[in-house]
Steps between C-alpha positions, in 0.01 A plus 500: 500500500218525748730374774771748406255785501363388834849480650590839353192658652570344838854632478367853443245490780755613762584801283134597468444448871807703591396771259150513650654533845715794385240720336604794714793730556619684810462875544601654832489154654145423391381256236337658195288251308534428129300280265668270250446619142488180296456689175855634499858401578827692501824343380858622504707379208857497379604688189479186286130449575266477200124529538459215255646266763184521711258462209210730430211266547441595863624857536427832347799697373764538773533854640873542559634727775873575490702593803593865457804487727830542317654295778313186401767245410288202407290668231185362656167568330160474659179406325144494620312210350123502478304186433260505207222349710416416858680190615458247777733458796647191334568683174652791691737265682600326180582831337717598797688172476550526126634855519736419785653219299587736217879552520473862379249599763662605826192514721122474492296715736127496575301819451258635757204730551507753785209571733403803289505299177843592360658226290867477592790294376814411690871505424766277655628786719403570859604753763615432856558750780742403777433586862860617533804522275668207672216271386659468158646165608152370577382620161789330323447171682128491424560603138740209460260254657211622280720506189444870423761763421554836666508757220583824678485705815294814451740795493247740648364274775768252607261273689320412176623226265377377164504122450415284202373145456706270275376254240531216748360687802239270650213750542372800311586855607194556717542178698872569539453860615235395751730227630773756563265719700344211691839403643466805723858598418416801283296818520335460159499278192283566195487352152546730200160520334451628146231752414472813284459773760446819298200687634350675200245465218504695174216742424542781249204723594679812619721750318578748776647505850175520690668379817703821519240742364148367448315743274178297491483440876718773654465365855634157401874540454807522722535881484843477340492847343454666840773286654745606228471862616692385809722213381561266207693236692860610448767307688298183562588157359215265405598140424264324261520124560331379186572377147766768457485856373594584142809703593505695173134600492479864391248594768687322781872499428573836663352376828661154506781426744835391353488192723263211437481131578372184334395250764490210256869525405623668820663768289463848357350657301138399544327314219159548339266199515186679384305827500383481858794663678528786253128573536530510878807724479322754281221546753757561772744737333457564129661834416290816526485791254703334222211498249518118491232243582411490871609631840555312824365576846851597618658631179832597662551178693769251397398155374712195589431203276503160674400235250338161547306301243193484729441174317456148629869427463716306745644706784308810393356545850829497690641728232226749582612485861849576370359797309344645815825457693710645220269799471514612861874436516551719193320813608133436425265715708188331363453156343203466265368145455228438242509124534378224724561135572256212500702350785631672812875491562683564823801605294301784342363599840852521640615720213205735550572517871864580426399794282246627752746486788835581342428709191576874494756467782246350735202723416367222277414473133140568406372169358201524266321190369205435270212316666439285189237464231317186614157652578560383856703554814833681519770278353848415619746670558277809544328322789817378672614797707297786652782742417451445127281753317244273332340674202171425328362646177213736419341613174477858374153526657637431847376145558707190565624335183318168476822300483662676796557282805376640830458413865663541837852571375400767244649839589415741217378508142638680196416534129542158338244462222603627159838644593711645221875474547828416332580161350802362319594618153471868601125459496199533731195287566198473727483214751271402790598352832597553860847494343412840355358631828812410697743739324264792566554439871875444459513837323313674782739343750784659301332841518451461875862401566634775277333762719601332827778240460524448875173307507504131582330249271222470757458879496460498122241224519306691765506822298376331184223325693393803704488728197292263282170621348172332593359447151258273319198526727627223726443497875826551686501396865712530811658154491704316766872485421455775240623812675542739208137595453181338374551194281306283254585143403463574126675838500730492801550855625395625157653650186855624554544878494843629397435862593366432849776246564773748405346770718477262793859386450643849536474507878432136579686373804445130554165443668487869590205633303508834681518861391765730643471872556728802510353784702648812640865573413608405148871491573608136506809389685610139539320367804191726476178333614219701347208274580384173648480138395158352420423131462357379165133580453262355614699389803584853620338489840580598856749778437551807717579862415783646705601838361783676687507876537668674213366256243279590208159365407462133413226364286309194397444526125264327262681436170306571181673483159834589654368804690488535876193626685535615859262300716615606845781709646643463848660811645856509624539429870200267516556155643281206580260286305251608238292298254486629144348370179724444197317441173719311252437539129608312189434746223148626566392186681490486876660175610491549875400733780557426865603650830869479566738655749846602394830535680751778436811421699708812571504624139776757535726337753497523877692821559858526609820645372645538158198461276243712330134458589600345831681197358784408736733394218411746227344217299142521382279211394324486164297188582568144600668420172753777568558452868866520593537339841570767766823358637675680788624838386664812627418862441681502168287252317401144421695192608422218253670164541763657721577792271419855597352745257172541315386277217415661169311421182727373222210590276130565538250520213137611526252375238139600447229237450552510123855376549654838409809615690421826682795528742848354511774544761854362533727488803267695730480509878159663473249504216247781463171419329313804627393603151314176427127541471260303715468152357651154475863438404750218478836533671792281398823548690830343599650586836868522578476163674390356158139451613259528206151641547191515279192659659178683422436815705211744529585868531242696703566858598 
């Protein structure tokens, strides 16, 4: 017996050595270290497997994990086995050998511990990304030689394939996946690790929606009530990639899209795997003014349910990538993600990049992720792409929630401690977590896009970051690579502010953070240039006044609470250079004062025939958003793309700063707003060439 045991141990030494050499996986071409967890194993079993066949003297009760895919043909079950006591290397090897010899056990996989202490299992799946579509032959040849099967080509990202180790595959999944990548033939190869990735912790200490309206600390909420005076998020689709939304919940059903998707079964409708997704959904868009339960940040937005177990089940990670791809391909404007992953996956990164680049007809989906609840650094995937909005959590007193991850990748914080929202069974409950903070930001993104749907995803991110409140007594600093204001590593840009974000969105034009003015005549004709273009503050330097004769006064204004204050007027006919001081306000707080010089380039046209106010083509310019290129023209009008005749407004609507419609015009060559009082207004218009415009203007008479 001693000889047999000795021989058996020698036989297993190569396995242990190989396993020690493969305690890493590849992420973006780099090795990420893992530690072998000798206290646990993961097995995949056939349907006929009985736990009694492995005995109970060495293991605690097996924790079974079933594949949730309806497409699973082999009825494979997974179980995580935990040893009752610490064991030696020899005992560990003997257990591996014994389990592998069990005819009803398909595979035996080691478990690992990540660098940040997460205990992860492993399935017998792994994911491979080809360099090009034609490399499928290389994949097939290597799969045959390694005795693994190709399960499927990903329908959303054709370069990605899912493979699976067989019972008689020589090596475990991790070694096999690494071997595929190390051939140099493929762009990526990663084993499918198992870990419960829900980012939340229960805490029933709150019974009101303090995040929307904080009665105890009025300065610590997202200012939702003020934002709702302008918009409630109508027309925007928010996909919730989570455990699924209860589609019949009384406080949600009226806002739920008729389309939904279950990533686990690759079918519709979505499924419900727990309370988490329904809780997230309620914070985003629970119905307002129905006398029921709670209200969401964007109570007129549409919720799209994309379900995933978020559990440590086989293939759950690539299914989440599928959920992201399905969402942007099915009309999602925003994708809310209150989950993380203990392991980084190139396949998830690719799906996120797809949504950022291709969603919303190329303007990009807004991708919001929780930073995690590990009391440490920002977790994956929130830390994987700078174009993700990474959201941390604060308490009702304005300080960082102790569990909330923070660090370089943190963008903003939102209410996350003690958040009351909907759960399954037509009920509500209070939960803690960055999972609860994330939907607050997704809801604000919906409000922002509803007021200005032309914004890119990057624009929305910038608006939310620039409008954030500096709360909690933290020191916020000017930080390299953080261009949207002062930043703090525990709070990001600060607590999100729905009202300020919506106001900023009304006239936001990419990186143009300028204010535009209407002075002089208040009769607007397509092509009318009423004022000048100014670079974003604080970079507005080295500009020159050049005011032609016949023009009216032009001003540099300081903006206080939506009101304009004349700082300096330059008389008509003056030209040349002049330094002026513009003081810029945010509310009552001065945020900048400096000398700038400003250029007004021929505001009313350059003279000539056919046009009023000296415009050679009869076209007048509103501002640079409304410029109609002055193509060659004759005395009768405007020549645009080879066609003579003036353009006209299909419609033009003027809103005040409370979002109320004050003027509306259809099919007009000229629009008269002479009766508008001095102040700030929003113009939305469509020109006869189908150009759409949204712009803030200042009327000064």
